[in-house]
Structures are given as C-alpha cells and as structure tokens.
C-alpha positions as CSV (number, residue, x, y, z in Angstrom):
1,M,-38.8,-21.9,-108.3
2,G,-39.9,-20.0,-105.2
3,P,-40.7,-16.3,-104.8
4,R,-38.3,-13.7,-106.2
5,G,-36.6,-16.4,-108.4
6,S,-35.2,-18.4,-105.5
7,C,-36.0,-22.0,-104.6
8,Y,-38.6,-22.8,-101.9
9,G,-35.9,-24.4,-99.7
10,S,-33.3,-27.1,-99.6
11,V,-34.1,-30.7,-98.8
12,L,-31.9,-33.8,-98.3
13,A,-33.8,-37.0,-99.1
14,V,-32.2,-40.2,-97.7
15,D,-33.8,-43.4,-99.0
16,D,-32.3,-46.6,-100.4
17,A,-35.0,-47.0,-103.1
18,E,-34.1,-45.1,-106.2
19,C,-37.8,-44.9,-107.2
20,V,-38.6,-43.2,-104.0
21,R,-35.8,-40.7,-104.4
22,R,-37.0,-39.9,-107.9
23,S,-40.6,-39.5,-106.7
24,I,-39.5,-37.1,-104.0
25,G,-37.5,-35.1,-106.5
26,H,-40.5,-34.9,-108.8
27,M,-42.9,-34.0,-106.0
28,L,-40.7,-31.2,-104.7
29,K,-40.3,-29.2,-107.8
30,G,-39.3,-25.7,-106.9
31,Y,-37.1,-27.0,-104.1
32,E,-33.4,-27.7,-104.2
33,V,-33.4,-31.5,-103.6
34,T,-30.3,-33.6,-102.9
35,C,-30.7,-37.3,-102.7
36,A,-28.6,-39.9,-100.8
37,A,-29.0,-43.7,-100.9
38,D,-27.6,-44.5,-97.5
39,A,-26.2,-43.0,-94.3
40,H,-22.7,-42.6,-95.8
41,E,-23.9,-40.6,-98.8
42,A,-26.1,-38.6,-96.4
43,R,-23.1,-37.7,-94.2
44,A,-21.1,-36.7,-97.3
45,A,-23.9,-34.5,-98.6
46,L,-24.1,-32.7,-95.2
47,D,-20.4,-31.9,-95.2
48,G,-20.3,-28.1,-95.7
49,K,-23.8,-27.7,-97.0
50,R,-26.9,-26.4,-95.1
51,F,-30.3,-28.0,-95.6
52,D,-33.6,-26.7,-94.4
53,L,-34.9,-30.3,-94.0
54,V,-33.5,-33.8,-93.9
55,L,-35.9,-36.6,-94.8
56,L,-34.8,-40.0,-93.4
57,D,-36.2,-43.4,-94.4
58,L,-36.3,-45.8,-91.5
59,N,-34.8,-48.8,-93.4
60,L,-31.8,-47.9,-95.5
61,G,-30.9,-51.3,-96.7
62,K,-29.7,-54.6,-95.4
63,D,-26.7,-54.5,-92.9
64,T,-26.5,-50.7,-93.1
65,P,-27.1,-48.0,-90.6
66,T,-30.8,-47.2,-90.2
67,G,-32.5,-43.8,-90.2
68,L,-32.6,-44.0,-86.4
69,D,-28.8,-44.6,-86.4
70,C,-28.4,-41.4,-88.5
71,L,-30.2,-39.4,-85.8
72,H,-27.3,-40.2,-83.4
73,W,-24.6,-38.4,-85.6
74,L,-26.7,-35.8,-87.4
75,P,-26.0,-33.1,-84.7
76,E,-22.2,-33.6,-85.2
77,T,-22.6,-32.4,-88.8
78,G,-23.8,-29.0,-87.7
79,H,-27.2,-29.5,-89.3
80,K,-29.5,-26.7,-88.2
81,G,-32.6,-27.5,-90.1
82,T,-35.4,-29.9,-89.3
83,I,-35.3,-33.7,-89.4
84,C,-38.2,-35.9,-90.4
85,M,-38.5,-39.6,-90.6
86,L,-40.3,-40.5,-93.9
87,T,-41.3,-44.2,-93.8
88,G,-43.9,-46.7,-94.7
89,Y,-44.1,-48.0,-91.1
90,L,-46.5,-46.5,-88.6
91,S,-45.3,-47.5,-85.2
92,P,-45.9,-45.5,-82.0
93,E,-42.8,-47.0,-80.5
94,L,-40.6,-46.1,-83.5
95,L,-42.2,-42.6,-83.7
96,H,-41.5,-41.9,-80.1
97,E,-37.9,-43.2,-80.3
98,A,-37.3,-41.0,-83.3
99,L,-38.6,-37.9,-81.5
100,L,-36.5,-38.7,-78.4
101,L,-33.4,-39.0,-80.7
102,G,-34.0,-35.5,-82.1
103,A,-36.4,-35.9,-85.1
104,D,-38.9,-33.1,-85.5
105,D,-41.6,-35.2,-87.1
106,Y,-42.5,-38.6,-88.5
107,L,-44.4,-38.9,-91.7
108,M,-45.8,-41.7,-93.8
109,K,-44.8,-42.0,-97.4
110,C,-48.4,-42.5,-98.4
111,E,-49.7,-39.5,-96.5
112,S,-52.1,-37.5,-98.7
113,R,-50.8,-34.2,-97.2
114,L,-47.1,-35.1,-97.6
115,K,-46.2,-32.1,-99.8
116,V,-47.9,-29.7,-97.4
117,E,-46.2,-31.2,-94.4
118,I,-42.8,-31.0,-96.1
119,A,-43.4,-27.4,-96.9
120,R,-44.2,-26.7,-93.2
121,L,-41.0,-28.5,-92.1
122,V,-38.9,-26.6,-94.5
123,K,-40.2,-23.3,-93.1
124,L,-39.6,-24.5,-89.6
125,G,-36.1,-25.5,-90.6
126,R,-35.3,-21.9,-91.2
127,L,-36.2,-20.9,-87.7
128,P,-33.9,-21.2,-84.7
129,R,-34.5,-24.5,-82.9
130,E,-35.8,-22.9,-79.8
131,Q,-38.7,-21.4,-81.8
132,R,-39.9,-24.7,-83.2
133,P,-42.6,-27.0,-81.7
134,Q,-41.1,-29.9,-79.8
135,Y,-43.4,-32.9,-80.2
136,V,-41.6,-35.0,-77.6
137,T,-42.8,-32.7,-74.8
138,I,-46.3,-33.9,-75.6
139,A,-45.4,-37.1,-73.6
140,D,-44.5,-35.0,-70.5
141,P,-46.9,-35.8,-67.6
142,G,-46.6,-32.2,-66.5
143,F,-47.8,-31.0,-69.8
144,L,-50.8,-33.4,-69.8
145,R,-51.8,-32.2,-66.3
146,S,-51.8,-28.6,-67.6
147,L,-54.3,-29.5,-70.4
148,R,-57.1,-30.3,-67.9
149,L,-58.8,-32.7,-70.3
150,N,-62.2,-33.9,-69.2
151,A,-63.3,-37.6,-69.0
152,N,-65.2,-37.4,-72.3
153,Q,-62.3,-35.9,-74.2
154,I,-59.9,-38.6,-72.8
155,D,-62.4,-41.3,-73.8
156,L,-62.7,-40.0,-77.3
157,M,-59.0,-39.9,-77.8
158,V,-58.6,-43.4,-76.3
159,K,-61.2,-44.8,-78.8
160,T,-59.5,-42.9,-81.6
161,V,-56.2,-44.7,-81.0
162,E,-57.8,-48.1,-80.2
163,L,-59.7,-48.0,-83.5
164,G,-56.6,-47.0,-85.5
165,F,-57.6,-43.4,-86.3
166,P,-60.8,-44.2,-88.2
167,P,-62.7,-41.8,-90.5
168,D,-65.0,-39.4,-88.7
169,R,-68.2,-41.2,-89.9
170,E,-67.0,-44.5,-88.4
171,L,-66.0,-42.9,-85.2
172,A,-69.2,-41.0,-85.0
173,E,-71.2,-44.2,-85.2
174,V,-69.1,-45.7,-82.3
175,E,-69.7,-42.6,-80.3
176,G,-73.3,-42.3,-81.1
177,A,-72.8,-38.7,-82.3
178,G,-73.2,-36.7,-85.4
179,V,-70.1,-36.0,-87.6
180,K,-70.4,-32.2,-87.1
181,A,-70.7,-32.6,-83.3
182,L,-67.7,-34.9,-83.3
183,A,-65.7,-32.4,-85.3
184,E,-66.5,-29.7,-82.7
185,R,-65.3,-32.0,-79.9
186,F,-62.0,-32.6,-81.8
187,A,-61.6,-28.8,-82.4
188,R,-61.7,-28.2,-78.6
189,I,-59.1,-31.0,-78.1
190,E,-56.9,-29.6,-80.8
191,A,-57.1,-26.2,-79.1
192,R,-56.0,-27.8,-75.8
193,F,-53.0,-29.4,-77.4
194,G,-52.2,-26.4,-79.6
195,A,-52.5,-28.6,-82.7
196,I,-53.0,-26.7,-85.9
197,D,-55.3,-29.4,-87.4
198,R,-56.5,-33.0,-87.0
199,H,-53.4,-34.4,-88.7
200,Q,-51.1,-32.9,-86.2
201,L,-53.4,-34.0,-83.3
202,L,-53.3,-37.6,-84.6
203,R,-49.5,-37.5,-84.6
204,Y,-49.6,-36.2,-81.0
205,L,-51.9,-39.1,-80.0
206,T,-49.5,-41.5,-81.7
207,V,-46.6,-40.1,-79.7
208,L,-48.6,-40.5,-76.5
209,S,-49.6,-44.0,-77.4
210,G,-45.9,-44.9,-78.0
211,F,-45.0,-43.2,-74.8
212,V,-47.4,-45.2,-72.7
213,R,-46.8,-48.5,-74.4
214,R,-43.0,-48.0,-74.3
215,S,-43.0,-47.1,-70.6
216,Q,-45.1,-50.2,-69.9
217,L,-42.7,-52.4,-71.7
218,E,-39.6,-51.0,-70.1
219,W,-40.8,-50.2,-66.6
220,G,-43.9,-52.3,-66.1
221,T,-45.0,-55.8,-66.6
222,G,-44.5,-55.8,-70.4
223,V,-48.3,-55.8,-71.1
224,M,-49.2,-53.3,-73.8
225,D,-52.7,-52.1,-72.8
226,R,-53.9,-49.1,-74.9
227,S,-56.8,-48.6,-72.5
228,L,-54.2,-47.0,-70.2
229,L,-53.6,-44.3,-72.7
230,F,-53.5,-40.9,-70.9
231,A,-54.2,-42.6,-67.6
232,G,-56.5,-39.9,-66.6
233,A,-54.2,-37.4,-68.3
234,T,-52.4,-37.0,-65.1
235,E,-50.5,-40.0,-63.9
236,F,-47.6,-41.9,-65.5
237,D,-45.5,-44.4,-63.6
238,V,-42.1,-43.6,-65.2
239,P,-38.7,-42.3,-64.0
240,R,-38.2,-38.6,-63.5
241,G,-37.3,-36.9,-66.7
242,W,-38.6,-39.7,-69.0
243,G,-40.2,-38.3,-72.2
244,R,-38.6,-34.8,-71.8
C-alpha cells in the first residue's frame, strides 16, 4: 500500500499471456492492478472506472485487435491517465506509430527499470494531459532546429543508434574516448533534449530513428538509411505537420 494507507495508483494491464499478467500483478505490489486478456476485456474494465495508467501489449492474440488497435478507441472511453505500450518488440517504426496514435511511452518487458518507469507513468497519469511530456514532438523538425546540436553530438547519436544502443564501454572504444568523457558528452545532449536520464534519451533517439526511417519509406525511395538520422538536425523532407 502507498502513503497514508492508500494504494500507489491504479493500473490496467492488458496482455494475452496469463504468466505476464501474473508477473505484472506481483511486480506492482502496492498498486491497484486490474488485468485484461484482450481488447474486449480491456474496454469492459475501462467502463466507468478511472486508471492512472493503461499498459498495452502489442500482440493480444491471433485474429484479435492489437494494442495499436486499442489506441484508436481508448479516447472514447474517457480514459484520462497515461497509456504505455509494454511489449517484447523493439521497433522504431512501431514505437513512433504508437506515439502518433496517443501512447505516452513504449517500454520493453525485459527493461531493468520497468518498475521505476511504471511508477513515473502512474504519477504522470494523475496530471492534466497538457502538463505531461509529449514524446511525439521530439520528431518535429522545428524542435530539432531549436536544439542547435553540433556536428560531434549528432555524430555520437547516429553511432549510438547504428550500433543498437551499446554499453558505454563499447561505444567509448568506437569513439576513441574515455567512458567518463563519453558520459559528460551524453549529459550535455540530455540537457538539450530535456531528458531526465540516458534511458529517456535513448527512447527519444528511437523515436527519431523511427521518424526518419518511416518518412523515407512513405515519402522517399523506400531505402532505410540510418546514416540520415537527424539530417543535420535541421532538415526533414516530409509533409507539413508530419510528426506533430
């Protein structure tokens, strides 16, 4: 139980695997956790009940609506809390699509900081939506221009994405720098983005990667070239309003 005898918050966990639902319930002791096995059970649970956070698995079973499908009708339920995709798939394209459809975050089931991140999202779910960070705006070219990132910072972020977000020691070897110096460089980039820590910055980079690759697929030649990530942090050849 939370402070003053109340629970820490209310969470709706939507996952087709019973073992995952049990695991979430066990992990979130002190929270009021409601579980749903599919989209239909989730909608029933949201009828007349307020949750601080909805956790959505991506794949909710064969021939059934997916977690992304749920994002289309969730606003109709009057849900005011946060929404987070909780999945085993790390895909920039899926992450970006989820954020465009209204998700507040996208977390991996195996993430070591999962309980911490859920606690953060529960607290955000109690705030008015206009006071919450909107990750999707990270893919806004105007926002990127305002960051005024230098060439070395852009190069470091491109390499981080190209190498699949490696450990600091491995990245330091590639960069020919010390681990401490690398951490200081990342700290300056985090400050530019307003990221609270490296974990959040890496999610921002994944959003950007998905934004660039998705726009290339839809509006360009179909070639997915990660070297174009950030494109100088200023130029994106996409329609007006894309990514907002």
